[in-house]
N, C-alpha and C positions, 0 to 999 in steps of 0.2 A: 501485426507480429503474428497473430494466430495463424493466418495462413502460410506465414513462411516467407512472405515477400519482402518484410522489414526485418533485419537482423538487430537493430537496436533503436530504440527511442525514447526521448523524455516526453514524458506524458503526466498530465494532471490525474489525481485521484479518480475523478468522474469517468475517465476514459477506461479505466480498468474494472470498474463496478460492473458492466454487463458481464464481465468474465467470471466474477466473484461477487454476487449481490451482498455477502455478508461484510463486505468492505464499507458499504454504506454507514454503517454503525459509526465510522471515525467522522461523519459529518454533524454528529449530535453536539450541540453546544454544551460546554463544561462537562463533557465525559471524562476528562482527564484534569485532575485538581491543579496541576501546573506542567510546564513544558518538560521538566525533568522525567516526569512519570510518563509522558507521551513518547519521548525518546527511548525510554526504556522498553516501552511496549514494541516499539518500532524496531528496535535493534535486538530483540530477543535473539538468543544463539542459535536456537532451533528454526527461528523463521515461521513459527506456527501461524502468525497473522497471514503471512503469504503463502502457506502451503498449497492451497487451491489453484493459486496461479502457477505454481512451479509444475503442479500435476498437468497443467494445460500447456506448459511449454513456455511460460513466462516467467523470467528470473529477475526478482528485484535485486539491484546491485546498490543503490543507494537512494536516499529519501530527502526530502526538504519540506520544512514547514512554511506555508504562507498564510497562515490563520492568524488568530488574534495574538499570538506571542510575537 
């Protein structure tokens, strides 16, 4: 995606961590008290969580949890 060779992709979180290492924070167990809090963080209207990805040309359009919930 960064090179512009791929226009769209379905990737797991660890694939974007090299682009923005702060996203590794999401791997911490029990970081969120419940799934509702997790989704509120993910769907922040300002997309602050993914702002560094956007600066590098990667736009997050949707998310899915495959974790403990």
